[in-house]
C-alpha positions in Angstrom: 115.1 93.8 81.5 112.7 91.0 80.6 112.8 89.7 84.6 111.8 93.8 85.4 109.3 93.2 82.7 107.8 89.9 84.0 107.7 90.9 88.0 105.7 94.1 86.6 103.4 92.1 85.1 102.9 89.5 87.4 102.3 92.3 89.9 100.0 94.0 88.0 98.3 90.5 87.3 98.1 89.9 91.1 96.4 93.2 91.7 94.2 92.5 88.8 92.9 89.3 89.9 92.3 90.3 93.8 90.7 93.7 93.4 88.7 94.1 96.0 91.7 93.6 98.6 93.6 96.7 97.3 90.0 98.9 96.3 88.4 98.6 99.9 85.1 100.1 99.0 84.1 97.1 97.3 84.5 94.7 100.3 83.0 93.8 103.7 86.0 91.8 104.9 87.4 94.3 107.5 90.4 96.3 106.6 92.9 95.6 109.0 96.3 98.7 109.0 99.0 98.0 111.3 99.0 99.1 114.3 98.8 102.9 114.6 98.5 103.3 110.5 95.6 104.9 109.6 93.0 103.7 107.2 93.6 104.8 103.6 90.9 106.3 101.7 89.4 104.5 99.0 90.5 107.7 96.6 94.3 107.4 98.1 94.1 103.7 97.6 93.2 104.4 94.3 96.1 106.9 93.6 98.8 105.0 95.1 97.8 102.3 92.8 97.8 104.4 89.8 100.9 105.9 90.8 102.5 102.2 91.5 101.5 101.3 87.9 102.9 104.5 86.0 106.2 104.0 87.8 106.2 100.3 87.1 106.1 101.2 83.4 108.3 104.5 83.6 110.8 102.3 85.2 111.3 100.1 82.0 113.6 103.5 80.9 114.5 104.8 84.0 114.6 101.6 86.7 115.3 104.4 89.6 111.6 104.9 89.2 110.8 101.7 90.7 111.4 102.7 94.0 108.0 104.8 93.9 106.4 101.5 92.9 107.7 99.9 95.8 106.8 102.9 98.6 103.3 102.8 96.9 102.9 99.3 97.2 104.3 99.4 101.0 101.9 101.9 102.0 99.0 100.1 100.6 100.2 97.0 102.8 100.4 99.1 105.7 97.0 100.4 105.3 95.9 96.6 105.1 98.0 93.6 106.6 95.9 91.3 104.5 97.7 92.7 101.5 101.0 91.3 102.4 101.0 88.2 100.6 103.5 86.0 99.6 103.9 86.9 95.8 103.2 90.8 97.1 106.5 90.3 99.7 108.5 88.6 96.9 107.5 91.1 93.9 108.1 94.2 96.3 111.6 92.7 97.1 112.4 92.1 93.7 111.4 95.5 92.1 113.5 97.0 95.4 116.6 95.2 94.0 115.7 96.3 90.3 115.4 99.6 91.2 118.8 100.0 92.4 120.8 97.6 90.4 118.9 96.6 87.3 122.3 96.6 85.3 124.7 95.6 88.0 125.5 92.0 88.3 125.1 91.9 91.9 121.3 92.9 91.6 121.0 89.8 89.7 122.7 87.8 92.2 120.3 89.5 94.7 117.0 88.3 92.6 118.7 84.8 92.6 118.6 84.8 96.1 115.1 85.7 96.9 114.2 82.7 94.1 116.4 80.2 96.0 115.2 81.4 99.8 111.4 80.8 98.5 112.0 77.1 97.7 113.9 76.5 100.3 111.8 78.1 103.0 108.5 76.9 101.7 109.7 73.3 101.5 110.9 73.1 105.1 107.8 74.8 106.4 105.7 71.8 104.4 107.7 69.2 106.8 105.0 70.1 109.5 102.8 67.3 109.9 99.7 69.7 108.7 101.1 69.4 104.8 99.6 66.0 104.7 96.2 66.8 104.9 96.6 69.9 102.4 98.3 67.6 99.8 95.6 65.1 100.4 92.7 67.5 100.2 94.0 69.7 97.6 97.1 68.5 95.3 95.9 64.6 95.5 92.7 64.7 95.5 91.6 63.8 91.8 94.3 61.1 92.0 93.2 59.8 94.6 89.7 59.3 93.9 90.4 57.4 91.0 92.8 55.4 92.2 92.2 52.3 95.2 94.1 49.7 97.2 98.3 50.2 97.2 98.0 52.6 94.0 96.0 54.9 96.1 98.3 54.7 99.3 101.7 55.3 97.0 100.0 58.7 95.9 98.8 59.6 99.4 102.5 59.0 100.9 104.2 61.4 98.5 103.6 64.2 100.6 106.6 63.1 102.7 108.9 63.6 99.3 107.6 66.9 98.4 109.7 69.2 101.3 112.5 67.6 100.0 111.9 68.1 96.2 111.4 71.9 97.1 114.5 72.6 99.6 116.6 70.5 97.0 115.6 72.7 94.3 116.6 75.9 95.9 120.0 73.9 96.9 120.9 72.9 93.3 120.1 76.6 91.8 123.0 77.9 94.2 126.0 76.2 92.3 126.4 76.3 88.5 127.1 72.8 88.0 123.6 71.7 89.5 121.9 74.8 88.4 120.4 73.3 85.2 118.7 70.3 87.1 117.5 73.1 89.6 115.5 74.9 86.7 114.2 71.3 85.4 112.5 70.5 88.6 111.4 74.0 89.2 109.8 74.4 86.1 108.4 70.8 86.1 106.8 71.7 89.6 105.2 74.7 88.7 103.8 73.2 85.5 102.4 70.4 87.5 100.9 72.9 90.1 99.1 74.6 87.3 97.8 71.3 86.1 96.0 70.7 89.0 95.3 74.2 90.5 95.6 76.4 87.0 92.0 77.4 84.9 91.7 74.0 83.3 92.7 71.9 86.1 90.3 69.9 88.3 90.8 72.9 90.6 90.0 75.5 87.7 87.8 77.4 90.1 89.9 77.5 92.9 89.3 80.7 95.0 93.3 81.5 95.2 93.5 82.5 91.3 96.6 84.7 91.7 98.6 81.5 91.9 97.9 81.3 88.3 99.9 84.0 87.2 102.6 83.6 90.1 103.5 79.8 88.7 103.9 81.2 85.4 106.1 84.2 86.5 108.3 81.3 88.5 108.5 79.5 85.3 109.9 82.8 83.7 112.2 83.7 86.4 114.3 80.5 86.0 114.9 80.4 83.0 116.0 84.3 82.7 117.8 84.0 85.9 119.6 80.6 85.9 119.3 79.0 82.6 122.8 78.2 81.6 125.2 81.5 80.2 128.1 83.3 81.0 127.7 85.7 83.8 130.0 87.3 86.9 130.9 84.9 89.8 128.9 86.1 93.1 132.6 87.4 94.1 133.0 89.2 90.8 129.5 90.8 90.8 130.6 92.3 94.6 133.9 93.9 93.4 132.5 95.7 90.0 129.4 96.8 92.3 128.6 100.1 94.1 128.0 100.2 97.7 124.0 101.1 97.6 123.0 97.6 95.6 125.1 96.0 97.8 123.7 97.3 100.9 120.3 96.5 99.3 121.2 93.1 98.1 122.7 92.4 101.7 119.4 93.8 103.6 117.3 91.8 101.3 119.3 88.7 101.7 118.8 88.8 105.7 114.8 89.2 104.9 114.7 86.1 103.0 117.1 83.8 104.4 118.1 84.9 108.3 114.6 86.1 109.0 112.0 82.9 108.2 114.5 81.3 110.7 112.5 83.9 114.0 109.4 82.3 112.5 109.2 79.3 114.7 109.3 81.8 117.6 106.6 83.9 116.5 108.9 86.5 115.9 108.5 86.6 111.9 105.1 86.2 110.6 104.1 83.1 108.3 103.9 84.6 104.6 107.2 86.6 104.4 108.6 83.3 105.9 107.1 81.6 102.6 104.6 79.2 104.5 103.2 78.3 101.0 100.4 75.4 101.0 102.4 74.1 104.2 98.8 74.1 106.1 100.5 75.9 108.9 98.0 78.0 110.7 94.7 78.6 112.7 91.3 78.7 111.9 89.1 81.7 113.2 85.3 81.7 113.0 83.0 84.5 114.3 80.1 82.6 115.9 76.9 84.8 116.1 74.2 84.5 118.3 70.5 85.3 117.5 70.7 88.5 118.7 74.0 89.7 117.3 73.2 89.1 113.6 71.4 92.2 112.8 74.9 94.2 113.8 76.6 91.7 110.9 76.5 94.2 107.5 74.6 92.3 105.1 77.5 92.5 102.6 79.1 90.0 105.3 76.2 87.7 105.5 76.8 86.8 102.3 79.4 84.9 103.0 78.5 83.0 106.6 77.3 79.7 107.2 73.8 79.5 108.7 72.2 76.4 108.8 68.6 75.6 110.0 68.9 75.4 114.0 72.3 76.2 114.2 74.1 79.4 114.6 75.7 81.1 112.0 79.4 81.0 111.5 81.8 83.6 109.6 84.7 81.9 108.9 88.0 84.6 108.2 89.6 82.0 105.9 86.4 81.4 103.7 85.3 85.0 103.8 88.3 86.5 102.7 88.9 83.8 99.6 85.5 84.2 98.6 85.3 88.2 98.4 89.1 89.1 98.0 90.6 86.3 96.4 93.5 85.6 98.6 94.0 83.7 101.6 93.8 85.4 105.2 96.5 86.4 107.1 96.2 84.3 110.4 99.2 85.5 112.3 98.2 86.1 115.7 98.6 90.2 115.5 96.2 90.1 112.1 94.1 87.9 113.6 93.6 90.0 117.0 92.7 92.9 114.6 90.1 90.5 113.0 88.4 89.8 116.1 88.6 93.4 117.5 86.7 94.8 114.5 83.4 92.7 115.7 84.0 95.2 118.4 83.7 98.1 116.1 80.5 96.9 115.2 79.3 97.2 119.2 79.0 93.4 119.6 79.3 92.0 123.1 79.6 88.9 124.6 75.9 88.2 124.2 76.2 88.7 120.4 78.6 86.0 119.7 82.3 84.5 120.5 85.6 83.5 118.4 86.2 79.9 117.7 90.0 79.2 117.0 91.5 75.7 116.2 94.5 74.8 114.5 98.1 73.6 114.6 100.9 75.0 116.7 104.2 73.3 117.6 102.7 70.1 116.0 100.0 69.9 118.3 96.2 70.7 117.8 94.8 73.6 119.5 91.1 74.8 120.1 89.9 77.7 122.0 86.7 79.7 122.4 87.3 83.7 122.9 85.0 85.8 124.2 84.5 89.4 122.7 85.3 91.1 125.9 88.6 89.5 126.5 89.8 91.1 123.3 89.6 94.6 124.6 93.0 96.0 125.2 94.9 93.0 123.9 97.8 93.4 121.4 98.3 90.0 120.9 96.0 86.8 121.2 99.1 85.0 123.0 98.5 87.2 125.8 95.1 85.8 125.8 96.9 82.2 126.3 99.0 83.5 129.1 96.5 84.8 131.3 94.6 81.4 130.6 97.6 79.2 131.8 
């Protein structure tokens, strides 16, 4: 019961802190539905949010109602791919498990699998070279500013150990004899993140404020799901469970343990693979020519960079952070839709172009995309294919 309350409150807090992401009437950042899925009317969005909130509350007494909350959340995500944030994906999967097996031992095992997978894959992706800049520019920056010499170098190089600490936390949670160590490591890690990025930390004004409740939720989940107490072993839990909870747990385990393996080949998105602060991803910037400035909505102009004698720039990441309070989803499929949204404004090659740069396959890339090249494209990879 307590796990359900924690997950439900975490989801509600995340939606509240990123409200413009869910109520699209209050935003200028493009709404990016999944391919073929229609844009939701704002009235329907509000209705789905109310339905989800009501069923989350009613689910305390009738856990089966949580499926309606998951359904409402799924429809909202289909209506805008930017809503598929890591915490939304995690909470949705956990509510799905709780909806069919809250009291079942196999359900508890399913919830633990989700947490273990988050730590393992989040650590694994931080092995990428791009994590070094994330560490130095975000987590360690205040300390580095106060240190010098060998002390500064030692703190700067701590990024090398972070991936292994996160992966080890997930593996330690797997086994009953080492679980308490994994719980302690995980709690300390989240407390450290809150100390740096929380409301009273050096980055207390961080644009990604949804990580505040998420870190608190993770600490509570570690305690409620993994704290030492007598529980059924996975084998016992499997034997006493009905086939529906078994099937749901197997599917969830496949989604969080197996599917992230396909991320490296580009066949599974970054956020469902738990790319948390790994630095992996690309930067997309709309460069606006003077003649194209009048086609940009006034609400969007609040978020562009325009310096004297320079072209105006709309950065997808900064725009999304500033307006929606969450990071942009920068998978190729989603960012193609972002780029094509400027075609809906009747912009042409004379009005601007897209600049893309970042890391891919441990190499830096930088390309410029003309707007007419975006027409009839399904993936940005098609552009790379045509240029090779």
